[in-house]
Each structure stands twice: as C-alpha cells, then as structure tokens.
Backbone and ligand atoms as CSV (ligand in chain L), in Angstrom:
chain,resi,resn,atom,element,x,y,z
A,1,MET,N,N,73.231,85.811,169.538
A,1,MET,CA,C,72.392,85.629,168.372
A,1,MET,C,C,73.112,85.193,167.208
A,2,LYS,N,N,74.338,85.692,166.984
A,2,LYS,CA,C,75.068,85.424,165.661
A,2,LYS,C,C,75.613,83.928,165.783
A,3,SER,N,N,75.928,83.646,166.963
A,3,SER,CA,C,76.594,82.283,167.158
A,3,SER,C,C,75.535,81.277,166.972
A,4,PHE,N,N,74.158,81.598,167.480
A,4,PHE,CA,C,73.083,80.854,167.198
A,4,PHE,C,C,72.771,80.518,165.731
A,5,LEU,N,N,72.837,81.483,164.962
A,5,LEU,CA,C,72.547,81.595,163.637
A,5,LEU,C,C,73.576,80.619,163.007
A,6,ILE,N,N,74.659,80.809,163.468
A,6,ILE,CA,C,75.852,79.860,162.759
A,6,ILE,C,C,75.588,78.369,163.149
A,7,PHE,N,N,75.061,78.106,164.293
A,7,PHE,CA,C,74.892,76.974,164.717
A,7,PHE,C,C,73.619,76.370,163.955
A,8,PHE,N,N,72.584,77.209,163.834
A,8,PHE,CA,C,71.602,76.615,163.067
A,8,PHE,C,C,71.797,76.426,161.560
A,9,PHE,N,N,72.591,77.247,161.014
A,9,PHE,CA,C,72.916,76.920,159.532
A,9,PHE,C,C,73.730,75.682,159.245
A,10,SER,N,N,74.681,75.679,160.491
A,10,SER,CA,C,75.521,74.549,160.109
A,10,SER,C,C,74.884,73.183,160.381
A,11,GLY,N,N,73.803,73.222,161.264
A,11,GLY,CA,C,72.895,72.007,161.429
A,11,GLY,C,C,72.168,71.674,160.125
A,12,VAL,N,N,71.614,72.545,159.538
A,12,VAL,CA,C,70.853,72.414,158.379
A,12,VAL,C,C,71.979,71.840,157.323
A,13,PHE,N,N,72.895,72.439,157.240
A,13,PHE,CA,C,73.931,71.871,156.141
A,13,PHE,C,C,74.346,70.602,156.450
A,14,ILE,N,N,74.638,70.295,157.623
A,14,ILE,CA,C,75.138,68.843,157.976
A,14,ILE,C,C,73.818,67.801,157.587
A,15,SER,N,N,72.867,68.367,158.116
A,15,SER,CA,C,71.616,67.181,157.890
A,15,SER,C,C,71.632,67.038,156.208
A,16,MET,N,N,71.656,68.195,155.456
A,16,MET,CA,C,71.653,68.084,154.017
A,16,MET,C,C,72.541,67.263,153.516
A,17,LEU,N,N,73.813,67.100,154.106
A,17,LEU,CA,C,74.887,66.381,153.771
A,17,LEU,C,C,74.642,64.960,153.997
A,18,LEU,N,N,74.156,64.795,155.112
A,18,LEU,CA,C,73.700,63.354,155.784
A,18,LEU,C,C,72.657,62.861,154.773
A,19,SER,N,N,71.750,63.450,154.458
A,19,SER,CA,C,70.618,62.832,153.717
A,19,SER,C,C,70.872,63.061,152.058
A,20,GLY,N,N,72.003,63.637,151.804
A,20,GLY,CA,C,72.297,63.597,150.289
A,20,GLY,C,C,71.509,64.334,149.423
A,21,CYS,N,N,70.639,65.288,150.026
A,21,CYS,CA,C,69.546,66.115,149.464
A,21,CYS,C,C,68.589,65.221,148.469
A,22,SER,N,N,68.749,63.901,148.773
A,22,SER,CA,C,67.770,63.309,147.819
A,22,SER,C,C,66.511,62.515,148.599
A,23,LYS,N,N,65.722,61.943,147.856
A,23,LYS,CA,C,64.595,61.251,148.297
A,23,LYS,C,C,64.777,60.021,149.059
A,24,PRO,N,N,64.218,59.725,150.109
A,24,PRO,CA,C,64.589,58.182,150.508
A,24,PRO,C,C,64.428,57.184,149.593
A,25,ASP,N,N,65.218,56.199,149.804
A,25,ASP,CA,C,65.104,54.936,148.698
A,25,ASP,C,C,63.885,54.327,148.392
A,26,ASP,N,N,63.083,54.407,149.445
A,26,ASP,CA,C,61.877,53.575,149.169
A,26,ASP,C,C,60.885,54.480,148.421
A,27,GLU,N,N,61.090,55.743,148.076
A,27,GLU,CA,C,60.113,56.470,147.369
A,27,GLU,C,C,60.902,56.631,145.801
A,28,MET,N,N,61.849,56.000,145.493
A,28,MET,CA,C,62.334,56.198,144.300
A,28,MET,C,C,61.817,55.207,143.017
A,29,ASN,N,N,61.716,55.573,141.843
A,29,ASN,CA,C,61.404,54.531,140.840
A,29,ASN,C,C,62.835,53.961,140.310
A,30,GLY,N,N,62.708,53.016,139.461
A,30,GLY,CA,C,63.715,52.401,138.954
A,30,GLY,C,C,64.883,53.237,138.487
A,31,LYS,N,N,64.347,54.303,137.575
A,31,LYS,CA,C,65.384,54.954,137.087
A,31,LYS,C,C,66.104,55.778,138.070
A,32,GLU,N,N,65.517,56.440,139.090
A,32,GLU,CA,C,66.019,57.092,140.135
A,32,GLU,C,C,67.218,56.318,140.904
A,33,LEU,N,N,66.711,55.045,141.275
A,33,LEU,CA,C,67.606,54.085,141.952
A,33,LEU,C,C,68.737,53.764,141.150
A,34,TYR,N,N,68.552,53.421,139.859
A,34,TYR,CA,C,69.778,53.255,139.039
A,34,TYR,C,C,70.560,54.503,138.862
A,35,GLU,N,N,70.081,55.631,138.840
A,35,GLU,CA,C,70.855,56.779,138.813
A,35,GLU,C,C,71.668,57.017,140.175
A,36,SER,N,N,71.211,56.493,141.195
A,36,SER,CA,C,71.972,56.680,142.419
A,36,SER,C,C,72.981,55.584,142.757
A,37,TYR,N,N,72.661,54.364,142.303
A,37,TYR,CA,C,73.470,53.330,142.571
A,37,TYR,C,C,74.412,52.592,141.303
A,38,CYS,N,N,73.902,52.750,140.355
A,38,CYS,CA,C,74.504,52.055,139.202
A,38,CYS,C,C,75.249,52.956,138.282
A,39,ALA,N,N,74.547,54.206,138.057
A,39,ALA,CA,C,74.951,55.153,136.855
A,39,ALA,C,C,76.620,55.640,137.276
A,40,LYS,N,N,76.958,55.663,138.425
A,40,LYS,CA,C,78.334,56.126,138.672
A,40,LYS,C,C,79.252,55.291,137.894
A,41,CYS,N,N,79.031,53.833,137.802
A,41,CYS,CA,C,79.923,53.259,136.909
A,41,CYS,C,C,79.311,52.824,135.542
A,42,HIS,N,N,78.124,52.557,135.521
A,42,HIS,CA,C,77.531,52.211,134.287
A,42,HIS,C,C,77.012,53.172,133.483
A,43,LYS,N,N,76.958,54.239,133.871
A,43,LYS,CA,C,76.558,55.522,133.285
A,43,LYS,C,C,74.950,55.736,132.994
A,44,SER,N,N,74.325,56.905,133.034
A,44,SER,CA,C,72.877,56.893,133.175
A,44,SER,C,C,72.302,56.061,131.813
A,45,SER,N,N,73.036,56.295,130.681
A,45,SER,CA,C,72.500,55.587,129.760
A,45,SER,C,C,72.756,54.126,129.643
A,46,GLY,N,N,73.607,53.648,130.659
A,46,GLY,CA,C,73.884,52.160,130.733
A,46,GLY,C,C,74.953,51.618,129.891
A,47,LYS,N,N,75.724,52.602,129.302
A,47,LYS,CA,C,76.772,52.087,128.302
A,47,LYS,C,C,77.973,51.622,128.876
A,48,GLY,N,N,78.023,52.029,130.206
A,48,GLY,CA,C,79.431,51.336,131.037
A,48,GLY,C,C,80.538,52.253,130.701
A,49,ASN,N,N,81.472,51.761,131.212
A,49,ASN,CA,C,82.778,52.444,130.870
A,49,ASN,C,C,83.990,51.755,130.677
A,50,PHE,N,N,84.299,51.641,129.387
A,50,PHE,CA,C,85.273,50.720,128.755
A,50,PHE,C,C,86.527,50.756,129.475
A,51,LEU,N,N,86.960,51.836,129.786
A,51,LEU,CA,C,88.215,52.184,130.280
A,51,LEU,C,C,88.366,51.528,131.745
A,52,LEU,N,N,87.279,51.454,132.335
A,52,LEU,CA,C,87.222,51.013,133.826
A,52,LEU,C,C,86.747,49.516,133.896
A,53,GLY,N,N,86.478,49.041,132.625
A,53,GLY,CA,C,86.157,47.545,132.703
A,53,GLY,C,C,84.610,47.367,132.981
A,54,VAL,N,N,83.811,48.321,133.055
A,54,VAL,CA,C,82.535,48.165,133.326
A,54,VAL,C,C,81.653,47.876,131.917
A,55,PRO,N,N,81.002,46.795,132.035
A,55,PRO,CA,C,80.225,46.501,130.682
A,55,PRO,C,C,79.015,47.269,130.493
A,56,ASP,N,N,78.751,47.255,129.153
A,56,ASP,CA,C,77.475,47.830,128.625
A,56,ASP,C,C,76.350,47.102,129.065
A,57,ASN,N,N,75.481,47.677,129.887
A,57,ASN,CA,C,74.272,47.211,130.339
A,57,ASN,C,C,73.150,46.810,129.358
A,58,ARG,N,N,73.437,47.655,128.111
A,58,ARG,CA,C,72.539,47.517,127.253
A,58,ARG,C,C,72.692,46.145,126.589
A,59,GLY,N,N,73.916,45.635,126.530
A,59,GLY,CA,C,74.004,44.415,125.839
A,59,GLY,C,C,73.962,43.290,126.770
A,60,THR,N,N,73.543,43.450,127.928
A,60,THR,CA,C,73.546,42.381,128.738
A,60,THR,C,C,72.725,41.117,128.309
A,61,ASN,N,N,73.146,39.867,128.504
A,61,ASN,CA,C,72.532,38.611,128.213
A,61,ASN,C,C,71.683,38.201,129.618
A,62,LEU,N,N,71.939,38.837,130.563
A,62,LEU,CA,C,71.277,38.444,131.762
A,62,LEU,C,C,69.755,38.790,131.746
A,63,SER,N,N,69.096,37.846,132.462
A,63,SER,CA,C,67.354,38.155,132.459
A,63,SER,C,C,67.323,39.027,133.657
A,64,TYR,N,N,65.911,39.492,133.614
A,64,TYR,CA,C,65.418,40.290,134.623
A,64,TYR,C,C,65.797,39.793,135.970
A,65,TRP,N,N,65.485,38.394,136.218
A,65,TRP,CA,C,65.568,37.602,137.571
A,65,TRP,C,C,67.310,37.739,137.759
A,66,GLU,N,N,67.982,37.317,136.977
A,66,GLU,CA,C,69.377,37.258,137.231
A,66,GLU,C,C,70.162,38.669,137.689
A,67,ILE,N,N,69.583,39.634,137.009
A,67,ILE,CA,C,70.024,41.036,137.408
A,67,ILE,C,C,69.449,41.355,138.808
A,68,LYS,N,N,68.087,41.001,139.039
A,68,LYS,CA,C,67.532,41.270,140.388
A,68,LYS,C,C,68.399,40.534,141.444
A,69,VAL,N,N,68.656,39.445,141.310
A,69,VAL,CA,C,69.450,38.671,142.291
A,69,VAL,C,C,70.982,39.119,142.367
A,70,MET,N,N,71.545,39.459,141.302
A,70,MET,CA,C,72.872,39.940,141.328
A,70,MET,C,C,73.036,41.276,142.127
A,71,ILE,N,N,72.070,42.060,142.138
A,71,ILE,CA,C,72.013,43.567,142.576
A,71,ILE,C,C,72.209,43.268,144.083
A,72,THR,N,N,71.399,42.416,144.753
A,72,THR,CA,C,71.328,42.165,146.269
A,72,THR,C,C,72.222,41.175,146.795
A,73,ARG,N,N,72.580,40.125,145.764
A,73,ARG,CA,C,73.459,39.141,146.339
A,73,ARG,C,C,74.812,38.981,145.685
A,74,GLY,N,N,74.945,39.752,144.595
A,74,GLY,CA,C,76.142,39.604,143.879
A,74,GLY,C,C,76.164,38.336,142.916
A,75,SER,N,N,77.113,38.231,142.306
A,75,SER,CA,C,77.270,37.051,141.212
A,75,SER,C,C,78.740,36.431,141.232
A,76,GLU,N,N,78.849,35.203,141.170
A,76,GLU,CA,C,79.976,34.646,141.036
A,76,GLU,C,C,80.674,34.839,139.804
A,77,ASN,N,N,79.877,35.249,138.763
A,77,ASN,CA,C,80.493,35.632,137.428
A,77,ASN,C,C,80.983,36.941,137.402
A,78,HIS,N,N,80.650,37.793,138.254
A,78,HIS,CA,C,80.889,39.415,138.255
A,78,HIS,C,C,81.228,39.716,139.388
A,79,LYS,N,N,82.258,39.039,139.926
A,79,LYS,CA,C,82.902,39.518,141.141
A,79,LYS,C,C,83.460,40.885,141.222
A,80,LYS,N,N,83.690,41.587,140.074
A,80,LYS,CA,C,84.132,42.888,140.275
A,80,LYS,C,C,83.136,44.097,140.503
A,81,MET,N,N,81.853,43.529,140.416
A,81,MET,CA,C,80.851,44.508,140.809
A,81,MET,C,C,80.369,44.348,142.230
A,82,ARG,N,N,80.271,44.997,143.126
A,82,ARG,CA,C,79.815,44.939,144.421
A,82,ARG,C,C,78.201,44.757,144.384
A,83,LYS,N,N,77.986,44.046,145.601
A,83,LYS,CA,C,76.513,43.830,145.766
A,83,LYS,C,C,75.857,44.927,146.599
A,84,PHE,N,N,74.617,45.211,146.355
A,84,PHE,CA,C,74.089,46.292,147.407
A,84,PHE,C,C,72.888,45.698,148.239
A,85,LYS,N,N,73.639,45.116,149.257
A,85,LYS,CA,C,72.859,44.391,150.257
A,85,LYS,C,C,71.598,45.117,150.860
A,86,HIS,N,N,71.710,46.492,151.126
A,86,HIS,CA,C,70.794,47.307,151.809
A,86,HIS,C,C,69.606,47.400,150.907
A,87,LEU,N,N,69.538,47.165,149.534
A,87,LEU,CA,C,68.348,47.369,148.873
A,87,LEU,C,C,67.452,46.185,148.912
A,88,THR,N,N,66.181,46.569,149.005
A,88,THR,CA,C,65.107,45.537,149.307
A,88,THR,C,C,65.082,44.747,147.865
A,89,ASP,N,N,64.290,43.777,147.963
A,89,ASP,CA,C,63.611,42.920,146.861
A,89,ASP,C,C,63.043,43.690,145.752
A,90,THR,N,N,62.181,44.639,146.426
A,90,THR,CA,C,61.331,45.635,145.454
A,90,THR,C,C,62.306,46.429,144.651
A,91,GLN,N,N,63.203,47.034,145.330
A,91,GLN,CA,C,63.854,48.002,144.791
A,91,GLN,C,C,65.019,47.370,143.883
A,92,ALA,N,N,65.381,46.200,144.018
A,92,ALA,CA,C,66.232,45.521,143.105
A,92,ALA,C,C,65.279,45.007,141.718
A,93,GLY,N,N,64.212,44.806,142.063
A,93,GLY,CA,C,63.297,44.520,140.892
A,93,GLY,C,C,62.934,45.836,140.242
A,94,LEU,N,N,62.896,46.955,140.616
A,94,LEU,CA,C,62.686,48.210,139.914
A,94,LEU,C,C,63.934,48.429,139.180
A,95,ILE,N,N,65.071,48.117,139.689
A,95,ILE,CA,C,66.325,48.557,138.919
A,95,ILE,C,C,66.469,47.484,137.747
A,96,ALA,N,N,66.234,46.182,138.109
A,96,ALA,CA,C,66.465,45.160,137.114
A,96,ALA,C,C,65.413,45.552,135.861
A,97,ALA,N,N,64.266,45.994,136.161
A,97,ALA,CA,C,63.339,46.240,135.200
A,97,ALA,C,C,63.784,47.425,134.336
A,98,TYR,N,N,64.433,48.519,134.986
A,98,TYR,CA,C,64.976,49.518,134.195
A,98,TYR,C,C,66.096,49.197,133.413
A,99,VAL,N,N,66.990,48.191,133.936
A,99,VAL,CA,C,68.042,47.757,132.994
A,99,VAL,C,C,67.539,47.328,131.832
A,100,MET,N,N,66.444,46.418,132.013
A,100,MET,CA,C,65.901,45.787,130.689
A,100,MET,C,C,65.214,46.787,129.787
A,101,SER,N,N,64.708,47.835,130.505
A,101,SER,CA,C,64.264,48.979,129.575
A,101,SER,C,C,65.297,49.552,128.731
A,102,LEU,N,N,66.442,49.801,129.458
A,102,LEU,CA,C,67.750,50.367,128.751
A,102,LEU,C,C,68.195,49.572,127.556
A,103,LYS,N,N,67.929,48.178,127.918
A,103,LYS,CA,C,68.651,47.218,126.710
A,103,LYS,C,C,67.662,47.320,125.576
A,104,LYS,N,N,66.322,47.518,125.790
A,104,LYS,CA,C,65.546,47.688,124.494
A,104,LYS,C,C,65.816,48.920,123.907
A,105,SER,N,N,66.173,50.149,124.514
A,105,SER,CA,C,66.371,51.197,123.919
A,105,SER,C,C,67.620,51.245,123.338
A,106,GLY,N,N,68.517,50.644,123.845
A,106,GLY,CA,C,69.992,50.241,123.242
A,106,GLY,C,C,69.823,49.640,121.902
A,107,LYS,N,N,69.156,48.674,121.863
A,107,LYS,CA,C,69.015,47.883,120.571
A,107,LYS,C,C,68.501,48.704,119.400
A,108,SER,N,N,67.477,49.388,119.778
A,108,SER,CA,C,66.774,50.318,118.698
A,108,SER,C,C,67.855,51.503,118.331
A,109,GLY,N,N,68.816,51.646,119.068
A,109,GLY,CA,C,69.799,52.746,118.786
A,109,GLY,C,C,69.351,54.125,119.243
A,110,ALA,N,N,68.240,54.006,120.050
A,110,ALA,CA,C,67.675,55.284,120.593
A,110,ALA,C,C,68.390,56.017,121.653
A,111,ALA,N,N,69.063,55.177,122.548
A,111,ALA,CA,C,69.806,55.826,123.539
A,111,ALA,C,C,71.411,56.069,123.134
A,112,LYS,N,N,71.756,57.146,123.657
A,112,LYS,CA,C,73.162,57.388,123.286
A,112,LYS,C,C,73.886,56.738,124.499
L,1,LIG,C1,C,81.546,50.244,141.503
L,1,LIG,C2,C,81.104,50.258,139.981
L,1,LIG,C3,C,79.869,49.634,139.726
L,1,LIG,C4,C,78.665,49.967,140.131
L,1,LIG,C5,C,78.148,50.989,141.211
L,1,LIG,C6,C,77.574,48.915,139.699
L,1,LIG,N1,N,78.274,48.043,138.708
L,1,LIG,FE1,FE,77.439,46.771,137.584
L,1,LIG,N2,N,79.284,46.203,136.974
L,1,LIG,C7,C,80.469,46.706,137.259
L,1,LIG,C8,C,81.678,45.846,136.631
L,1,LIG,C9,C,83.030,46.089,136.970
L,1,LIG,C10,C,81.098,44.814,136.122
L,1,LIG,C11,C,81.713,43.800,135.530
L,1,LIG,C12,C,81.851,42.521,136.523
L,1,LIG,C13,C,82.729,41.395,136.224
L,1,LIG,O1,O,82.516,41.014,134.927
L,1,LIG,O2,O,83.262,40.726,136.994
L,1,LIG,C14,C,79.595,44.878,136.359
L,1,LIG,C15,C,78.759,44.056,135.778
L,1,LIG,C16,C,77.272,44.088,135.749
L,1,LIG,C17,C,76.490,43.446,135.026
L,1,LIG,C18,C,76.585,42.348,134.162
L,1,LIG,C19,C,76.748,42.750,132.702
L,1,LIG,C20,C,76.723,41.569,131.800
L,1,LIG,O3,O,76.022,41.560,130.726
L,1,LIG,O4,O,77.589,40.632,131.971
L,1,LIG,C21,C,75.142,43.947,135.251
L,1,LIG,C22,C,73.692,43.513,134.782
L,1,LIG,C23,C,75.256,44.960,136.084
L,1,LIG,N3,N,76.475,45.284,136.350
L,1,LIG,C24,C,74.171,45.873,136.622
L,1,LIG,C25,C,74.288,46.990,137.759
L,1,LIG,C26,C,73.312,47.339,138.445
L,1,LIG,C27,C,71.967,47.323,138.244
L,1,LIG,C28,C,74.008,48.427,139.245
L,1,LIG,C29,C,73.228,49.206,140.406
L,1,LIG,C30,C,72.468,48.365,141.510
L,1,LIG,C31,C,75.362,48.383,139.282
L,1,LIG,N4,N,75.589,47.390,138.137
L,1,LIG,C32,C,76.286,49.130,139.829
L,1,LIG,C33,C,80.561,47.797,138.069
L,1,LIG,C34,C,79.658,48.464,138.827
C-alpha cells in the first residue's frame, strides 16, 4: 500500500512537471502567451533587459504584422532572438497585439 501511494504521488508530480502546471497554449490570451514565451527575456512590462541586449518592446518601430511574422518565422534583422515555430498564427497574432498594447502604455508612461 505504501509503495502504491509513493507511486501514485510521484506520477502526479511528474505529470505536473511535464504540463508545467499551466493552461494549454490554445486557451491562453495574448498576455498569458507573452508571459510564458517572451517575458523571460523582455520582462512582463516589455522593457527588456539592457544588460542581456534584449530591446525594449515598448519602443519598437515594428508593426503588428512584422512582430507577428517575426514570432513564428524569425527575422533577418533580429537574429539574436529565437523563433517560436510551434506557435500558431492565431497565437502569434495575440502576442503581437499584446506587444502593441504594451507599446501604447509605455508611451503614456503608465507601465513601469
Ligand atoms: C531568449 C530571449 C528572448 C525571448 C524568449 C524573446 N525575445 Fe524578443 N528579442 C530578444 C533579443 C536578444 C532581441 C534583439 C535581437 C536582435 O536585435 O538581433 C529581441 C528582439 C525583439 C523584437 C524587436 C524589437 C525592436 O524594436 O527591434 C521584438 C518585437 C521582440 N523581440 C518580441 C518578442 C516576442 C513577442 C517574444 C515572445 C514570443 C520574444 N520577443 C521572445 C530576446 C528574446
């Protein structure tokens, strides 16, 4: 019985690790997708990380479409950023729209 319990709980634990305890990608909105794929480098606020050479997303001159394409296909001008091939067009669009919203809030000085 005891070993069964250990087996059971390690199973639960491993499946939690594998799923990352988070929602599946196709249920996430732009903000959540940004938090899971982009914030690691660009920070939740989008301000980037100067020391690591990650630019401020709020100051980007790229358009919604350019960002959307860049997310899934990468960009010749931004080789240092990896592409996210597994994201769908819809997800990339949600993220790009979120980046655009960060940009607006950045300009008004509202976001830190
Ligand atoms: C591993 C770190 C990392 C992750 C994760 C990352 N980026 Fe980047 N990003 C960078 C770096 C570094 C650059 C600068 C690339 C260059 O200039 O070669 C960059 C550049 C950019 C730019 C261009 C900024 C400009 O104005 O020129 C945009 C937009 C951008 N990233 C959006 C995103 C989005 C959206 C995501 C999530 C899908 C993301 N990044 C995930 C590191 C990252």
